[in-house]
mmCIF file of the N, C-alpha and C atoms, coordinates in Angstrom:
data_MODEL
# 
_entry.id   MODEL 
# 
loop_
_atom_site.group_PDB 
_atom_site.id 
_atom_site.type_symbol 
_atom_site.label_atom_id 
_atom_site.label_alt_id 
_atom_site.label_comp_id 
_atom_site.label_asym_id 
_atom_site.label_entity_id 
_atom_site.label_seq_id 
_atom_site.pdbx_PDB_ins_code 
_atom_site.Cartn_x 
_atom_site.Cartn_y 
_atom_site.Cartn_z 
_atom_site.occupancy 
_atom_site.B_iso_or_equiv 
_atom_site.pdbx_formal_charge 
_atom_site.auth_seq_id 
_atom_site.auth_comp_id 
_atom_site.auth_asym_id 
_atom_site.auth_atom_id 
_atom_site.pdbx_PDB_model_num 
ATOM 1   N N  . MET A 1 1  ? -8.329  -3.620  -10.942 1.00 0.00 ? 1  MET A N  1 
ATOM 2   C CA . MET A 1 1  ? -9.128  -3.759  -9.739  1.00 0.00 ? 1  MET A CA 1 
ATOM 3   C C  . MET A 1 1  ? -9.265  -2.398  -9.081  1.00 0.00 ? 1  MET A C  1 
ATOM 4   N N  . LYS A 1 2  ? -10.330 -2.220  -8.350  1.00 0.00 ? 2  LYS A N  1 
ATOM 5   C CA . LYS A 1 2  ? -10.585 -0.960  -7.666  1.00 0.00 ? 2  LYS A CA 1 
ATOM 6   C C  . LYS A 1 2  ? -10.076 -1.056  -6.231  1.00 0.00 ? 2  LYS A C  1 
ATOM 7   N N  . LEU A 1 3  ? -9.212  -0.104  -5.871  1.00 0.00 ? 3  LEU A N  1 
ATOM 8   C CA . LEU A 1 3  ? -8.652  -0.038  -4.531  1.00 0.00 ? 3  LEU A CA 1 
ATOM 9   C C  . LEU A 1 3  ? -8.829  1.368   -3.989  1.00 0.00 ? 3  LEU A C  1 
ATOM 10  N N  . THR A 1 4  ? -8.847  1.485   -2.686  1.00 0.00 ? 4  THR A N  1 
ATOM 11  C CA . THR A 1 4  ? -8.828  2.793   -2.048  1.00 0.00 ? 4  THR A CA 1 
ATOM 12  C C  . THR A 1 4  ? -7.472  2.937   -1.373  1.00 0.00 ? 4  THR A C  1 
ATOM 13  N N  . VAL A 1 5  ? -6.719  3.934   -1.802  1.00 0.00 ? 5  VAL A N  1 
ATOM 14  C CA . VAL A 1 5  ? -5.370  4.159   -1.264  1.00 0.00 ? 5  VAL A CA 1 
ATOM 15  C C  . VAL A 1 5  ? -5.359  5.521   -0.580  1.00 0.00 ? 5  VAL A C  1 
ATOM 16  N N  . ASN A 1 6  ? -5.109  5.506   0.717   1.00 0.00 ? 6  ASN A N  1 
ATOM 17  C CA . ASN A 1 6  ? -5.101  6.729   1.520   1.00 0.00 ? 6  ASN A CA 1 
ATOM 18  C C  . ASN A 1 6  ? -6.366  7.550   1.286   1.00 0.00 ? 6  ASN A C  1 
ATOM 19  N N  . GLY A 1 7  ? -7.500  6.868   1.204   1.00 0.00 ? 7  GLY A N  1 
ATOM 20  C CA . GLY A 1 7  ? -8.784  7.526   1.085   1.00 0.00 ? 7  GLY A CA 1 
ATOM 21  C C  . GLY A 1 7  ? -9.190  7.916   -0.329  1.00 0.00 ? 7  GLY A C  1 
ATOM 22  N N  . GLU A 1 8  ? -8.347  7.632   -1.329  1.00 0.00 ? 8  GLU A N  1 
ATOM 23  C CA . GLU A 1 8  ? -8.662  7.984   -2.713  1.00 0.00 ? 8  GLU A CA 1 
ATOM 24  C C  . GLU A 1 8  ? -8.861  6.721   -3.539  1.00 0.00 ? 8  GLU A C  1 
ATOM 25  N N  . ALA A 1 9  ? -9.861  6.742   -4.400  1.00 0.00 ? 9  ALA A N  1 
ATOM 26  C CA . ALA A 1 9  ? -10.151 5.596   -5.270  1.00 0.00 ? 9  ALA A CA 1 
ATOM 27  C C  . ALA A 1 9  ? -9.112  5.516   -6.384  1.00 0.00 ? 9  ALA A C  1 
ATOM 28  N N  . HIS A 1 10 ? -8.665  4.287   -6.668  1.00 0.00 ? 10 HIS A N  1 
ATOM 29  C CA . HIS A 1 10 ? -7.701  4.026   -7.747  1.00 0.00 ? 10 HIS A CA 1 
ATOM 30  C C  . HIS A 1 10 ? -8.146  2.785   -8.505  1.00 0.00 ? 10 HIS A C  1 
ATOM 31  N N  . GLU A 1 11 ? -7.907  2.795   -9.790  1.00 0.00 ? 11 GLU A N  1 
ATOM 32  C CA . GLU A 1 11 ? -8.083  1.608   -10.633 1.00 0.00 ? 11 GLU A CA 1 
ATOM 33  C C  . GLU A 1 11 ? -6.673  1.136   -10.954 1.00 0.00 ? 11 GLU A C  1 
ATOM 34  N N  . ILE A 1 12 ? -6.265  0.022   -10.384 1.00 0.00 ? 12 ILE A N  1 
ATOM 35  C CA . ILE A 1 12 ? -4.882  -0.448  -10.457 1.00 0.00 ? 12 ILE A CA 1 
ATOM 36  C C  . ILE A 1 12 ? -4.855  -1.878  -10.972 1.00 0.00 ? 12 ILE A C  1 
ATOM 37  N N  . ALA A 1 13 ? -3.834  -2.202  -11.777 1.00 0.00 ? 13 ALA A N  1 
ATOM 38  C CA . ALA A 1 13 ? -3.710  -3.553  -12.333 1.00 0.00 ? 13 ALA A CA 1 
ATOM 39  C C  . ALA A 1 13 ? -2.570  -4.329  -11.685 1.00 0.00 ? 13 ALA A C  1 
ATOM 40  N N  . THR A 1 14 ? -2.219  -4.018  -10.451 1.00 0.00 ? 14 THR A N  1 
ATOM 41  C CA . THR A 1 14 ? -1.153  -4.733  -9.771  1.00 0.00 ? 14 THR A CA 1 
ATOM 42  C C  . THR A 1 14 ? -1.731  -5.841  -8.896  1.00 0.00 ? 14 THR A C  1 
ATOM 43  N N  . ALA A 1 15 ? -0.914  -6.876  -8.657  1.00 0.00 ? 15 ALA A N  1 
ATOM 44  C CA . ALA A 1 15 ? -1.399  -8.029  -7.891  1.00 0.00 ? 15 ALA A CA 1 
ATOM 45  C C  . ALA A 1 15 ? -0.967  -7.995  -6.434  1.00 0.00 ? 15 ALA A C  1 
ATOM 46  N N  . THR A 1 16 ? 0.200   -7.422  -6.159  1.00 0.00 ? 16 THR A N  1 
ATOM 47  C CA . THR A 1 16 ? 0.720   -7.455  -4.792  1.00 0.00 ? 16 THR A CA 1 
ATOM 48  C C  . THR A 1 16 ? 0.880   -6.051  -4.231  1.00 0.00 ? 16 THR A C  1 
ATOM 49  N N  . LEU A 1 17 ? 1.012   -5.983  -2.932  1.00 0.00 ? 17 LEU A N  1 
ATOM 50  C CA . LEU A 1 17 ? 1.213   -4.704  -2.268  1.00 0.00 ? 17 LEU A CA 1 
ATOM 51  C C  . LEU A 1 17 ? 2.528   -4.063  -2.712  1.00 0.00 ? 17 LEU A C  1 
ATOM 52  N N  . ALA A 1 18 ? 3.570   -4.850  -2.872  1.00 0.00 ? 18 ALA A N  1 
ATOM 53  C CA . ALA A 1 18 ? 4.862   -4.312  -3.328  1.00 0.00 ? 18 ALA A CA 1 
ATOM 54  C C  . ALA A 1 18 ? 4.734   -3.701  -4.721  1.00 0.00 ? 18 ALA A C  1 
ATOM 55  N N  . GLU A 1 19 ? 4.000   -4.349  -5.612  1.00 0.00 ? 19 GLU A N  1 
ATOM 56  C CA . GLU A 1 19 ? 3.787   -3.806  -6.955  1.00 0.00 ? 19 GLU A CA 1 
ATOM 57  C C  . GLU A 1 19 ? 3.000   -2.501  -6.894  1.00 0.00 ? 19 GLU A C  1 
ATOM 58  N N  . LEU A 1 20 ? 2.009   -2.435  -6.021  1.00 0.00 ? 20 LEU A N  1 
ATOM 59  C CA . LEU A 1 20 ? 1.231   -1.218  -5.860  1.00 0.00 ? 20 LEU A CA 1 
ATOM 60  C C  . LEU A 1 20 ? 2.121   -0.068  -5.404  1.00 0.00 ? 20 LEU A C  1 
ATOM 61  N N  . LEU A 1 21 ? 2.968   -0.318  -4.410  1.00 0.00 ? 21 LEU A N  1 
ATOM 62  C CA . LEU A 1 21 ? 3.865   0.728   -3.922  1.00 0.00 ? 21 LEU A CA 1 
ATOM 63  C C  . LEU A 1 21 ? 4.782   1.229   -5.035  1.00 0.00 ? 21 LEU A C  1 
ATOM 64  N N  . ALA A 1 22 ? 5.310   0.324   -5.840  1.00 0.00 ? 22 ALA A N  1 
ATOM 65  C CA . ALA A 1 22 ? 6.182   0.715   -6.947  1.00 0.00 ? 22 ALA A CA 1 
ATOM 66  C C  . ALA A 1 22 ? 5.406   1.528   -7.987  1.00 0.00 ? 22 ALA A C  1 
ATOM 67  N N  . THR A 1 23 ? 4.187   1.103   -8.299  1.00 0.00 ? 23 THR A N  1 
ATOM 68  C CA . THR A 1 23 ? 3.357   1.806   -9.279  1.00 0.00 ? 23 THR A CA 1 
ATOM 69  C C  . THR A 1 23 ? 3.052   3.229   -8.828  1.00 0.00 ? 23 THR A C  1 
ATOM 70  N N  . LEU A 1 24 ? 2.842   3.412   -7.540  1.00 0.00 ? 24 LEU A N  1 
ATOM 71  C CA . LEU A 1 24 ? 2.504   4.734   -6.993  1.00 0.00 ? 24 LEU A CA 1 
ATOM 72  C C  . LEU A 1 24 ? 3.740   5.519   -6.562  1.00 0.00 ? 24 LEU A C  1 
ATOM 73  N N  . ASP A 1 25 ? 4.940   5.013   -6.879  1.00 0.00 ? 25 ASP A N  1 
ATOM 74  C CA . ASP A 1 25 ? 6.220   5.667   -6.572  1.00 0.00 ? 25 ASP A CA 1 
ATOM 75  C C  . ASP A 1 25 ? 6.496   5.827   -5.082  1.00 0.00 ? 25 ASP A C  1 
ATOM 76  N N  . TYR A 1 26 ? 6.070   4.856   -4.298  1.00 0.00 ? 26 TYR A N  1 
ATOM 77  C CA . TYR A 1 26 ? 6.451   4.802   -2.892  1.00 0.00 ? 26 TYR A CA 1 
ATOM 78  C C  . TYR A 1 26 ? 7.607   3.828   -2.783  1.00 0.00 ? 26 TYR A C  1 
ATOM 79  N N  . GLU A 1 27 ? 8.715   4.291   -2.216  1.00 0.00 ? 27 GLU A N  1 
ATOM 80  C CA . GLU A 1 27 ? 9.878   3.422   -2.081  1.00 0.00 ? 27 GLU A CA 1 
ATOM 81  C C  . GLU A 1 27 ? 10.399  3.482   -0.657  1.00 0.00 ? 27 GLU A C  1 
ATOM 82  N N  . GLY A 1 28 ? 11.001  2.395   -0.234  1.00 0.00 ? 28 GLY A N  1 
ATOM 83  C CA . GLY A 1 28 ? 11.648  2.359   1.068   1.00 0.00 ? 28 GLY A CA 1 
ATOM 84  C C  . GLY A 1 28 ? 10.953  1.442   2.046   1.00 0.00 ? 28 GLY A C  1 
ATOM 85  N N  . ASN A 1 29 ? 11.766  0.745   2.821   1.00 0.00 ? 29 ASN A N  1 
ATOM 86  C CA . ASN A 1 29 ? 11.221  -0.154  3.838   1.00 0.00 ? 29 ASN A CA 1 
ATOM 87  C C  . ASN A 1 29 ? 10.778  0.599   5.081   1.00 0.00 ? 29 ASN A C  1 
ATOM 88  N N  . TRP A 1 30 ? 10.982  1.898   5.121   1.00 0.00 ? 30 TRP A N  1 
ATOM 89  C CA . TRP A 1 30 ? 10.592  2.686   6.283   1.00 0.00 ? 30 TRP A CA 1 
ATOM 90  C C  . TRP A 1 30 ? 9.116   3.082   6.223   1.00 0.00 ? 30 TRP A C  1 
ATOM 91  N N  . LEU A 1 31 ? 8.449   2.761   5.134   1.00 0.00 ? 31 LEU A N  1 
ATOM 92  C CA . LEU A 1 31 ? 7.020   3.025   5.027   1.00 0.00 ? 31 LEU A CA 1 
ATOM 93  C C  . LEU A 1 31 ? 6.243   2.069   5.919   1.00 0.00 ? 31 LEU A C  1 
ATOM 94  N N  . ALA A 1 32 ? 5.131   2.538   6.430   1.00 0.00 ? 32 ALA A N  1 
ATOM 95  C CA . ALA A 1 32 ? 4.200   1.661   7.142   1.00 0.00 ? 32 ALA A CA 1 
ATOM 96  C C  . ALA A 1 32 ? 3.010   1.430   6.227   1.00 0.00 ? 32 ALA A C  1 
ATOM 97  N N  . THR A 1 33 ? 2.579   0.175   6.109   1.00 0.00 ? 33 THR A N  1 
ATOM 98  C CA . THR A 1 33 ? 1.453   -0.146  5.236   1.00 0.00 ? 33 THR A CA 1 
ATOM 99  C C  . THR A 1 33 ? 0.418   -0.973  5.995   1.00 0.00 ? 33 THR A C  1 
ATOM 100 N N  . ALA A 1 34 ? -0.845  -0.699  5.667   1.00 0.00 ? 34 ALA A N  1 
ATOM 101 C CA . ALA A 1 34 ? -1.946  -1.469  6.235   1.00 0.00 ? 34 ALA A CA 1 
ATOM 102 C C  . ALA A 1 34 ? -2.959  -1.730  5.132   1.00 0.00 ? 34 ALA A C  1 
ATOM 103 N N  . VAL A 1 35 ? -3.517  -2.925  5.137   1.00 0.00 ? 35 VAL A N  1 
ATOM 104 C CA . VAL A 1 35 ? -4.576  -3.290  4.197   1.00 0.00 ? 35 VAL A CA 1 
ATOM 105 C C  . VAL A 1 35 ? -5.790  -3.684  5.029   1.00 0.00 ? 35 VAL A C  1 
ATOM 106 N N  . ASN A 1 36 ? -6.888  -2.994  4.782   1.00 0.00 ? 36 ASN A N  1 
ATOM 107 C CA . ASN A 1 36 ? -8.124  -3.224  5.536   1.00 0.00 ? 36 ASN A CA 1 
ATOM 108 C C  . ASN A 1 36 ? -7.874  -3.166  7.044   1.00 0.00 ? 36 ASN A C  1 
ATOM 109 N N  . SER A 1 37 ? -7.081  -2.175  7.448   1.00 0.00 ? 37 SER A N  1 
ATOM 110 C CA . SER A 1 37 ? -6.740  -1.880  8.853   1.00 0.00 ? 37 SER A CA 1 
ATOM 111 C C  . SER A 1 37 ? -5.787  -2.883  9.487   1.00 0.00 ? 37 SER A C  1 
ATOM 112 N N  . ASP A 1 38 ? -5.246  -3.839  8.721   1.00 0.00 ? 38 ASP A N  1 
ATOM 113 C CA . ASP A 1 38 ? -4.274  -4.801  9.248   1.00 0.00 ? 38 ASP A CA 1 
ATOM 114 C C  . ASP A 1 38 ? -2.883  -4.430  8.756   1.00 0.00 ? 38 ASP A C  1 
ATOM 115 N N  . LEU A 1 39 ? -1.938  -4.294  9.679   1.00 0.00 ? 39 LEU A N  1 
ATOM 116 C CA . LEU A 1 39 ? -0.567  -3.957  9.348   1.00 0.00 ? 39 LEU A CA 1 
ATOM 117 C C  . LEU A 1 39 ? 0.045   -5.030  8.450   1.00 0.00 ? 39 LEU A C  1 
ATOM 118 N N  . VAL A 1 40 ? 0.755   -4.593  7.404   1.00 0.00 ? 40 VAL A N  1 
ATOM 119 C CA . VAL A 1 40 ? 1.492   -5.511  6.531   1.00 0.00 ? 40 VAL A CA 1 
ATOM 120 C C  . VAL A 1 40 ? 2.961   -5.110  6.614   1.00 0.00 ? 40 VAL A C  1 
ATOM 121 N N  . HIS A 1 41 ? 3.790   -5.986  7.177   1.00 0.00 ? 41 HIS A N  1 
ATOM 122 C CA . HIS A 1 41 ? 5.214   -5.702  7.343   1.00 0.00 ? 41 HIS A CA 1 
ATOM 123 C C  . HIS A 1 41 ? 5.921   -5.665  5.998   1.00 0.00 ? 41 HIS A C  1 
ATOM 124 N N  . ALA A 1 42 ? 7.002   -4.907  5.929   1.00 0.00 ? 42 ALA A N  1 
ATOM 125 C CA . ALA A 1 42 ? 7.763   -4.736  4.687   1.00 0.00 ? 42 ALA A CA 1 
ATOM 126 C C  . ALA A 1 42 ? 8.172   -6.078  4.082   1.00 0.00 ? 42 ALA A C  1 
ATOM 127 N N  . ALA A 1 43 ? 8.556   -7.028  4.902   1.00 0.00 ? 43 ALA A N  1 
ATOM 128 C CA . ALA A 1 43 ? 9.002   -8.334  4.411   1.00 0.00 ? 43 ALA A CA 1 
ATOM 129 C C  . ALA A 1 43 ? 7.872   -9.136  3.762   1.00 0.00 ? 43 ALA A C  1 
ATOM 130 N N  . GLU A 1 44 ? 6.624   -8.786  4.041   1.00 0.00 ? 44 GLU A N  1 
ATOM 131 C CA . GLU A 1 44 ? 5.469   -9.531  3.525   1.00 0.00 ? 44 GLU A CA 1 
ATOM 132 C C  . GLU A 1 44 ? 4.841   -8.903  2.277   1.00 0.00 ? 44 GLU A C  1 
ATOM 133 N N  . ARG A 1 45 ? 5.267   -7.702  1.909   1.00 0.00 ? 45 ARG A N  1 
ATOM 134 C CA . ARG A 1 45 ? 4.602   -6.957  0.830   1.00 0.00 ? 45 ARG A CA 1 
ATOM 135 C C  . ARG A 1 45 ? 4.691   -7.631  -0.532  1.00 0.00 ? 45 ARG A C  1 
ATOM 136 N N  . ALA A 1 46 ? 5.813   -8.262  -0.836  1.00 0.00 ? 46 ALA A N  1 
ATOM 137 C CA . ALA A 1 46 ? 5.991   -8.878  -2.156  1.00 0.00 ? 46 ALA A CA 1 
ATOM 138 C C  . ALA A 1 46 ? 5.045   -10.057 -2.362  1.00 0.00 ? 46 ALA A C  1 
ATOM 139 N N  . LEU A 1 47 ? 4.619   -10.702 -1.280  1.00 0.00 ? 47 LEU A N  1 
ATOM 140 C CA . LEU A 1 47 ? 3.732   -11.855 -1.377  1.00 0.00 ? 47 LEU A CA 1 
ATOM 141 C C  . LEU A 1 47 ? 2.280   -11.525 -1.045  1.00 0.00 ? 47 LEU A C  1 
ATOM 142 N N  . PHE A 1 48 ? 2.031   -10.322 -0.533  1.00 0.00 ? 48 PHE A N  1 
ATOM 143 C CA . PHE A 1 48 ? 0.684   -9.964  -0.096  1.00 0.00 ? 48 PHE A CA 1 
ATOM 144 C C  . PHE A 1 48 ? -0.194  -9.676  -1.314  1.00 0.00 ? 48 PHE A C  1 
ATOM 145 N N  . GLN A 1 49 ? -1.171  -10.523 -1.553  1.00 0.00 ? 49 GLN A N  1 
ATOM 146 C CA . GLN A 1 49 ? -2.069  -10.401 -2.705  1.00 0.00 ? 49 GLN A CA 1 
ATOM 147 C C  . GLN A 1 49 ? -3.207  -9.427  -2.393  1.00 0.00 ? 49 GLN A C  1 
ATOM 148 N N  . LEU A 1 50 ? -3.376  -8.460  -3.277  1.00 0.00 ? 50 LEU A N  1 
ATOM 149 C CA . LEU A 1 50 ? -4.472  -7.508  -3.135  1.00 0.00 ? 50 LEU A CA 1 
ATOM 150 C C  . LEU A 1 50 ? -5.739  -8.059  -3.773  1.00 0.00 ? 50 LEU A C  1 
ATOM 151 N N  . LYS A 1 51 ? -6.879  -7.614  -3.250  1.00 0.00 ? 51 LYS A N  1 
ATOM 152 C CA . LYS A 1 51 ? -8.180  -8.019  -3.785  1.00 0.00 ? 51 LYS A CA 1 
ATOM 153 C C  . LYS A 1 51 ? -8.992  -6.773  -4.111  1.00 0.00 ? 51 LYS A C  1 
ATOM 154 N N  . ASP A 1 52 ? -9.883  -6.910  -5.070  1.00 0.00 ? 52 ASP A N  1 
ATOM 155 C CA . ASP A 1 52 ? -10.761 -5.815  -5.443  1.00 0.00 ? 52 ASP A CA 1 
ATOM 156 C C  . ASP A 1 52 ? -11.490 -5.293  -4.209  1.00 0.00 ? 52 ASP A C  1 
ATOM 157 N N  . GLY A 1 53 ? -11.476 -3.990  -4.025  1.00 0.00 ? 53 GLY A N  1 
ATOM 158 C CA . GLY A 1 53 ? -12.158 -3.376  -2.891  1.00 0.00 ? 53 GLY A CA 1 
ATOM 159 C C  . GLY A 1 53 ? -11.295 -3.160  -1.665  1.00 0.00 ? 53 GLY A C  1 
ATOM 160 N N  . ASP A 1 54 ? -10.036 -3.624  -1.690  1.00 0.00 ? 54 ASP A N  1 
ATOM 161 C CA . ASP A 1 54 ? -9.163  -3.431  -0.528  1.00 0.00 ? 54 ASP A CA 1 
ATOM 162 C C  . ASP A 1 54 ? -8.945  -1.951  -0.251  1.00 0.00 ? 54 ASP A C  1 
ATOM 163 N N  . ARG A 1 55 ? -8.772  -1.636  1.035   1.00 0.00 ? 55 ARG A N  1 
ATOM 164 C CA . ARG A 1 55 ? -8.431  -0.287  1.475   1.00 0.00 ? 55 ARG A CA 1 
ATOM 165 C C  . ARG A 1 55 ? -6.998  -0.311  1.981   1.00 0.00 ? 55 ARG A C  1 
ATOM 166 N N  . ILE A 1 56 ? -6.138  0.461   1.348   1.00 0.00 ? 56 ILE A N  1 
ATOM 167 C CA . ILE A 1 56 ? -4.725  0.474   1.671   1.00 0.00 ? 56 ILE A CA 1 
ATOM 168 C C  . ILE A 1 56 ? -4.361  1.836   2.264   1.00 0.00 ? 56 ILE A C  1 
ATOM 169 N N  . GLU A 1 57 ? -3.635  1.798   3.348   1.00 0.00 ? 57 GLU A N  1 
ATOM 170 C CA . GLU A 1 57 ? -3.083  3.015   3.949   1.00 0.00 ? 57 GLU A CA 1 
ATOM 171 C C  . GLU A 1 57 ? -1.559  2.929   3.858   1.00 0.00 ? 57 GLU A C  1 
ATOM 172 N N  . ILE A 1 58 ? -0.953  3.984   3.351   1.00 0.00 ? 58 ILE A N  1 
ATOM 173 C CA . ILE A 1 58 ? 0.501   4.070   3.228   1.00 0.00 ? 58 ILE A CA 1 
ATOM 174 C C  . ILE A 1 58 ? 0.931   5.279   4.026   1.00 0.00 ? 58 ILE A C  1 
ATOM 175 N N  . LEU A 1 59 ? 1.747   5.046   5.025   1.00 0.00 ? 59 LEU A N  1 
ATOM 176 C CA . LEU A 1 59 ? 2.194   6.122   5.917   1.00 0.00 ? 59 LEU A CA 1 
ATOM 177 C C  . LEU A 1 59 ? 3.711   6.260   5.845   1.00 0.00 ? 59 LEU A C  1 
ATOM 178 N N  . SER A 1 60 ? 4.163   7.494   5.822   1.00 0.00 ? 60 SER A N  1 
ATOM 179 C CA . SER A 1 60 ? 5.599   7.735   5.848   1.00 0.00 ? 60 SER A CA 1 
ATOM 180 C C  . SER A 1 60 ? 5.883   8.775   6.917   1.00 0.00 ? 60 SER A C  1 
ATOM 181 N N  . PRO A 1 61 ? 7.074   8.705   7.529   1.00 0.00 ? 61 PRO A N  1 
ATOM 182 C CA . PRO A 1 61 ? 7.408   9.673   8.572   1.00 0.00 ? 61 PRO A CA 1 
ATOM 183 C C  . PRO A 1 61 ? 7.512   11.074  7.969   1.00 0.00 ? 61 PRO A C  1 
ATOM 184 N N  . MET A 1 62 ? 7.127   12.051  8.771   1.00 0.00 ? 62 MET A N  1 
ATOM 185 C CA . MET A 1 62 ? 7.207   13.452  8.344   1.00 0.00 ? 62 MET A CA 1 
ATOM 186 C C  . MET A 1 62 ? 8.205   14.174  9.215   1.00 0.00 ? 62 MET A C  1 
ATOM 187 N N  . GLN A 1 63 ? 8.912   15.114  8.589   1.00 0.00 ? 63 GLN A N  1 
ATOM 188 C CA . GLN A 1 63 ? 9.828   15.945  9.352   1.00 0.00 ? 63 GLN A CA 1 
ATOM 189 C C  . GLN A 1 63 ? 9.110   17.217  9.769   1.00 0.00 ? 63 GLN A C  1 
ATOM 190 N N  . GLY A 1 64 ? 9.520   17.741  10.840  1.00 0.00 ? 64 GLY A N  1 
ATOM 191 C CA . GLY A 1 64 ? 8.900   18.969  11.307  1.00 0.00 ? 64 GLY A CA 1 
ATOM 192 C C  . GLY A 1 64 ? 9.443   19.340  12.665  1.00 0.00 ? 64 GLY A C  1 
ATOM 193 N N  . GLY A 1 65 ? 8.960   20.402  13.169  1.00 0.00 ? 65 GLY A N  1 
ATOM 194 C CA . GLY A 1 65 ? 9.473   20.760  14.460  1.00 0.00 ? 65 GLY A CA 1 
ATOM 195 C C  . GLY A 1 65 ? 8.762   21.846  15.126  1.00 0.00 ? 65 GLY A C  1 
# 
């Protein structure tokens, strides 16, 4: 299926948001995720079904000063 992840097009064969994160090597419950501008909590990712054309944003905290 075709997805847009952080503004980049991807062809991915995963069914859930949790599978997508694992495929793209994103790990940790401290990540913030949104699908089509709707927040998806960490506890819901394993059951959240992705659809062709979804736009996913994956945000992680940055260090700096």
